[in-house]
C-alpha positions as CSV (number, residue, x, y, z in Angstrom):
1,M,-19.6,-11.8,-9.9
2,T,-17.5,-9.4,-9.8
3,R,-15.2,-9.4,-6.6
4,L,-15.8,-5.9,-5.4
5,A,-19.1,-5.2,-7.2
6,G,-21.4,-2.7,-5.5
7,K,-18.2,-1.5,-3.7
8,V,-16.5,2.1,-3.5
9,A,-12.1,1.0,-2.6
10,L,-10.0,4.3,-2.2
11,I,-6.6,3.8,-2.6
12,T,-3.6,6.3,-2.9
13,G,-0.2,5.9,-4.2
14,A,-2.1,5.3,-7.1
15,G,-0.6,7.7,-9.7
16,N,2.0,5.3,-10.3
17,G,3.1,2.0,-10.0
18,M,1.7,-0.5,-7.6
19,G,-1.4,2.1,-6.8
20,R,-2.3,2.2,-10.7
21,A,-1.9,-0.9,-10.5
22,A,-4.7,-1.5,-8.1
23,S,-7.3,0.6,-9.3
24,L,-7.1,-0.4,-12.5
25,L,-7.7,-4.2,-11.6
26,F,-10.6,-3.1,-8.7
27,A,-11.9,-1.0,-11.3
28,S,-12.4,-3.9,-13.9
29,E,-13.8,-6.5,-10.6
30,G,-16.7,-3.7,-10.3
31,A,-15.2,-1.1,-8.0
32,R,-16.1,2.6,-7.8
33,V,-12.4,3.7,-8.0
34,V,-11.2,7.0,-4.9
35,V,-7.5,7.6,-7.1
36,A,-5.9,9.6,-4.1
37,D,-2.2,10.7,-4.7
38,A,-0.2,13.6,-4.4
39,A,0.6,14.3,-7.8
40,E,-2.3,15.4,-10.3
41,E,-0.7,14.8,-13.1
42,G,0.2,10.7,-12.1
43,G,-3.5,10.8,-10.2
44,N,-5.3,11.8,-13.4
45,A,-3.8,9.8,-15.7
46,T,-4.5,6.7,-13.9
47,V,-8.3,7.9,-13.9
48,D,-7.6,8.2,-17.1
49,A,-7.0,4.7,-17.6
50,V,-9.7,3.3,-15.3
51,R,-12.3,5.6,-17.2
52,A,-10.6,4.2,-20.9
53,A,-11.3,0.7,-19.6
54,G,-14.7,1.2,-19.0
55,G,-14.5,1.5,-15.3
56,D,-15.6,4.4,-12.8
57,A,-12.8,6.9,-10.4
58,A,-12.3,9.7,-9.3
59,F,-9.4,12.0,-8.5
60,V,-8.7,13.5,-5.1
61,K,-4.9,15.1,-4.4
62,V,-3.9,13.4,-0.5
63,D,-0.7,14.7,1.3
64,V,-1.5,11.0,3.6
65,S,0.8,12.7,6.0
66,D,-1.5,15.9,6.8
67,E,-4.6,15.1,8.7
68,A,-7.1,17.6,7.3
69,Q,-5.6,16.4,4.0
70,V,-6.8,12.6,4.8
71,Q,-9.8,14.3,6.1
72,A,-10.9,15.6,2.7
73,M,-10.1,12.4,0.9
74,I,-12.3,9.9,2.7
75,A,-15.1,13.1,2.2
76,C,-14.5,12.7,-1.6
77,A,-15.0,8.9,-1.7
78,T,-18.3,9.3,0.9
79,D,-19.7,12.4,-0.7
80,T,-18.6,11.8,-4.3
81,Y,-19.9,7.6,-4.5
82,G,-21.8,7.7,-1.4
83,A,-20.4,5.2,0.6
84,L,-16.0,3.4,1.6
85,H,-15.6,-0.2,1.9
86,V,-12.6,-0.4,1.2
87,I,-9.4,1.5,1.7
88,Y,-6.2,0.2,0.3
89,N,-3.4,2.5,2.3
90,N,-0.3,2.2,-0.3
91,A,1.2,5.7,0.1
92,G,4.9,4.9,0.5
93,I,8.6,6.8,0.3
94,F,11.8,5.3,0.7
95,P,14.1,8.8,0.3
96,A,17.7,8.0,-1.1
97,D,19.5,9.5,2.5
98,D,17.8,6.5,3.9
99,G,20.8,4.7,5.1
100,G,22.5,3.5,8.1
101,T,21.8,4.1,11.8
102,T,24.1,6.1,12.3
103,E,24.2,8.1,8.8
104,T,20.7,8.6,8.3
105,P,19.8,12.7,8.8
106,V,16.8,12.9,11.6
107,P,14.9,14.8,8.6
108,T,14.9,11.8,7.0
109,W,13.5,9.7,9.3
110,D,10.6,12.0,10.4
111,R,9.4,12.2,7.0
112,V,8.9,8.8,6.2
113,M,7.4,8.0,9.3
114,D,4.9,10.9,8.6
115,V,4.1,9.2,5.0
116,N,4.9,5.6,5.7
117,L,3.7,5.4,9.4
118,K,1.5,8.2,10.2
119,G,-0.5,7.9,6.9
120,V,-1.6,4.4,6.8
121,W,-2.5,5.8,9.9
122,L,-4.2,8.4,9.3
123,G,-5.8,7.3,6.2
124,C,-7.5,3.5,8.6
125,K,-8.7,6.5,11.8
126,H,-10.9,8.6,9.3
127,A,-11.6,6.1,6.7
128,I,-13.3,4.1,9.8
129,P,-15.9,5.5,10.6
130,A,-17.2,5.9,7.0
131,M,-16.9,2.3,7.0
132,L,-18.6,1.5,9.6
133,D,-21.3,3.3,8.5
134,S,-21.4,1.7,5.0
135,G,-21.6,-1.8,6.9
136,G,-17.9,-2.9,7.3
137,G,-15.3,-3.5,4.6
138,S,-11.5,-4.2,4.7
139,I,-8.6,-2.3,5.7
140,V,-5.5,-3.6,2.9
141,N,-2.4,-2.0,4.2
142,V,1.1,-1.9,2.5
143,A,3.9,-3.0,5.1
144,S,7.0,-4.8,3.6
145,F,9.3,-8.3,3.3
146,V,11.6,-6.1,5.7
147,A,9.0,-5.7,8.3
148,L,10.2,-9.6,8.9
149,M,13.3,-9.4,7.8
150,G,16.4,-7.2,8.1
151,A,17.3,-5.4,4.3
152,A,20.5,-6.4,2.4
153,T,21.1,-2.8,2.3
154,A,20.8,-0.7,5.4
155,Q,16.9,1.0,5.1
156,I,16.9,2.1,8.7
157,A,13.7,4.4,8.7
158,Y,11.7,3.1,6.1
159,T,12.6,-0.7,7.2
160,A,11.4,0.6,10.8
161,S,8.4,2.0,9.7
162,K,7.2,-1.1,7.5
163,G,7.3,-3.0,10.9
164,G,5.2,-0.2,12.7
165,V,2.5,-0.8,9.7
166,L,2.5,-5.3,10.7
167,S,2.1,-4.4,14.6
168,M,-0.6,-1.2,13.8
169,T,-2.6,-3.6,11.4
170,R,-3.1,-6.5,13.6
171,E,-4.4,-4.1,17.2
172,I,-6.7,-2.4,14.1
173,A,-7.6,-6.2,13.5
174,V,-8.3,-6.7,16.4
175,E,-10.2,-3.6,17.9
176,Y,-12.7,-3.9,14.6
177,A,-13.1,-7.8,14.6
178,R,-16.1,-8.0,15.7
179,R,-17.8,-5.0,14.4
180,G,-17.6,-5.8,10.3
181,I,-14.1,-4.8,9.6
182,R,-11.2,-6.4,8.3
183,A,-7.6,-5.4,8.6
184,N,-4.6,-7.0,7.1
185,S,-1.0,-6.1,5.7
186,L,0.6,-6.5,2.7
187,C,3.8,-7.3,2.3
188,P,5.7,-7.1,-1.1
189,G,9.5,-7.8,-2.1
190,P,10.7,-5.8,-4.4
191,I,8.7,-4.6,-7.3
192,D,9.1,-3.3,-10.7
193,T,7.7,-0.2,-10.2
194,P,9.3,3.4,-10.9
195,L,10.8,3.7,-7.5
196,L,12.2,0.5,-8.0
197,A,13.8,1.3,-10.7
198,E,15.6,4.3,-9.4
199,L,17.2,2.3,-6.8
200,M,18.3,0.1,-9.0
201,S,20.6,2.8,-11.2
202,D,22.8,1.8,-8.4
203,P,24.5,-1.5,-10.1
204,E,25.5,-3.0,-6.3
205,W,22.2,-1.7,-4.9
206,A,20.5,-3.8,-7.1
207,R,22.9,-7.2,-6.8
208,R,22.9,-7.0,-4.1
209,R,18.6,-7.4,-4.1
210,L,18.4,-9.2,-6.9
211,G,20.5,-11.5,-5.4
212,H,17.8,-12.7,-2.5
213,I,15.3,-13.3,-4.6
214,P,14.9,-16.9,-5.3
215,M,12.9,-16.7,-8.4
216,G,15.6,-14.0,-9.7
217,R,13.1,-11.1,-10.8
218,P,11.2,-8.1,-9.1
219,G,7.6,-8.6,-8.8
220,R,5.2,-7.1,-11.2
221,A,3.0,-4.4,-10.3
222,E,-0.1,-6.4,-11.6
223,E,0.4,-9.5,-9.4
224,L,1.1,-7.5,-6.0
225,A,-2.3,-6.4,-7.4
226,Q,-3.6,-9.5,-7.5
227,A,-2.8,-9.9,-3.5
228,A,-4.4,-6.5,-2.6
229,L,-7.3,-7.4,-4.9
230,F,-7.9,-10.9,-2.6
231,L,-7.6,-8.6,1.1
232,A,-10.2,-6.8,-0.5
233,S,-12.4,-8.9,-1.4
234,D,-14.5,-11.0,0.5
235,D,-12.3,-14.1,-1.6
236,S,-10.3,-13.0,2.6
237,S,-13.4,-13.2,5.0
238,F,-11.7,-15.1,6.6
239,M,-8.6,-13.1,7.5
240,T,-8.1,-10.4,9.2
241,G,-4.9,-9.3,11.5
242,S,-2.5,-11.1,8.5
243,A,0.2,-10.4,6.6
244,L,0.4,-11.7,3.0
245,V,3.6,-12.0,2.0
246,V,4.8,-11.7,-1.9
247,D,7.2,-11.3,-2.6
248,G,8.8,-14.4,-4.5
249,G,10.8,-16.4,-1.7
250,I,13.0,-14.1,-0.2
251,T,11.5,-14.7,3.0
252,A,11.7,-18.1,3.1
253,A,15.7,-18.4,1.7
254,Y,18.9,-18.3,3.7
255,V,21.6,-15.9,2.9
256,T,24.2,-14.4,4.7
257,P,24.9,-10.2,4.4
258,E,27.4,-10.9,2.0
259,S,25.7,-12.1,-1.0
């Protein structure tokens, strides 16, 4: 018995990396998947990959910071598949000029908050009524290990946005715990995705980050997808308001700022 049989799952930021890996895995576990992304080429490529593997998927273009587009995204799920049981709010950004507290530009701060925090809230805001109509379900919001501890390199907007996701998810979990909706956060460490590859092009950034991972390597998108599947499925039926940390041991280790 597949773990998401009969379920409809919507995944944001599904055009590459962690979102694409989750789309493929969720579909292989029986879900009909709505692939949501701002980039049509990547989103359609994910749909093609899911279908090539025998799954069922549909693409919707969305800027998660735009409420009207998020509403249309949810409508795509319910109009296409008749229900919504899982939303995996995975979309996020990390601009290159997101740095120290005094150096980060205000427009950068605002854009990070719009996508990483407001975008997750909008996804939940408009998915919850559809999930209630579908008999309940699971919300999985991507936070980060930096929601639990300071980052090795300055990234004030990203860190603040992910801390907000963590707190917001707990609030949603409490609000809907007796209405059949669970909400949990996923807190990944560095994951080998196109975004990480771009950041790793800076040797100093790579040295500081990889040196803090006790397992000595970044995670794989497929490893994070397995954690997301656990939270999305009934395997985690007594979990809500929790933060599942998948970070190669970063938050378990003691390091000095100079390491």
